[in-house]
N, C-alpha and C positions, 0 to 999 in steps of 0.2 A: 774190175780186177781186184780191188781192195776187199770187196765183199767175199769173193771166193777165198781169199787168203784167210779171212777171219770167220769163215762159215763154221768151222769146227768149234771155235771159241764161243760164237753166238749160240750154237746148239747146246754146248755144255752149260752155258750160263742160263739159258731160258728153259731148258727141259725140266730141271728139278722143280722150279716154282709152278710150271704148268701141270706137272704130274701131281704135285701137292694140292693144287687147286682142284683138279679133277677128283682126287680122293676125298677131299673135304665136301665135295658136292654129292657124294654117294653115301646115303644112309641105308643100312640094311634093315628094311622094314619087315623082312621075312623072319628075322630073329627077334622075337618079342623080348622086352625088358624083363628082368626078374619080377616074379609075381608080387613080391613085397616091396617093390620100388616105391619110395615115398613121393608124395606130391610136393614138388619143390616150387617155390616162388621164383620166377625168373627176373633178375635185375640186369639191366643193360648198362654197361659202362663204355661210353664211346670216347674215341680220341685219347686213349690211355696207353701210349706206346711203352712207357716205363713198366706198367703193370703187365702188359703183354710180354715184354722181355723177361720179366721176373717169373711169371706164372705159366708161360706157354713156351718153354724151351723146345726148339726144334720145329715150331710151327710157323716160323718166318714172320712176316710183317702183318699177317691178317688178324690173328687173335685166336681165342679158344674159349671153351666152356669149362668152368670149374664148379663142381658140386660141393656145397657145404652142407653136409647132412645134419650137423649139429644145429646150424642156423636155419635149417629147412629152406635153403635158398640155392639158387643156381646162378652163378655170376657169368655173364657173357661179356668178355673183354674184347674190344675191337680197336683197331687203329683207324686212322683216317683213310687207309687203303682198302678197307673192307667194303664189300658190296652190301650195304646195310640190309636190304630186304631179304636177300638170299641167305646172308649170314644169320639173321635173326630166325628165319624159318628153320635152318639146319640146327641152330643152337637150341631152339625150342624142342626139337626131337631129342637132342642130347639130354636136355633137362627132364625129359620123359623117360630116359634110360636107354635110348637107342644108341647103337654104335655105328661106326663106319663099316663098310663091307670088309670082312676079314679081321676085324679088331674086336677086342673085348674090354676096352678101356673103361667104359662106364660101369659095366658089369663087375669088373675087377675092383673098381673103386668102392662100389657098394659092398661087395664081399669083404674087402679089407676093413671097411668101416665097421661092419657087423662083428667081425672077429676081434677087433681091437677095442670096441666100445663096451665097457662094463654095464653102463646104464641100459643100453639096447639089449644086451644079453639078459639082464635081470628082468626087464619088462617081458621078453619072450618067455622066460621061465615061469613068470607069474601067469601069463596067458595059458601056458601049457598045463600048469597045475590047476587052473580054474576050470579046465574042460572036464 
């Protein structure tokens, strides 16, 4: 009887994390990353809940991938709750520029970086003039 009374609460509490987990497990391999996406070195930081909280707002207790284009690296931050192998495989795809289905987070980050980085723009201008 107690279960029936709390069924709605349990559904409300469990549904968002399960949906988030399902979304994280779905990478859109049909949408290729930008053609000029840089090769990023993947660094894995495990059991870093404070970093996850600071750099991964809205991603709950699992973690996220942060691209540092200046440092040519891709930081994979995970908590102890992560499913290590699955998270690393998905994060590797993020480091290669792939997004979740229906999202453009990685693509937007690369586009924003190129627009705001004077050195990157100068290098592209030099390449264009050299042609």
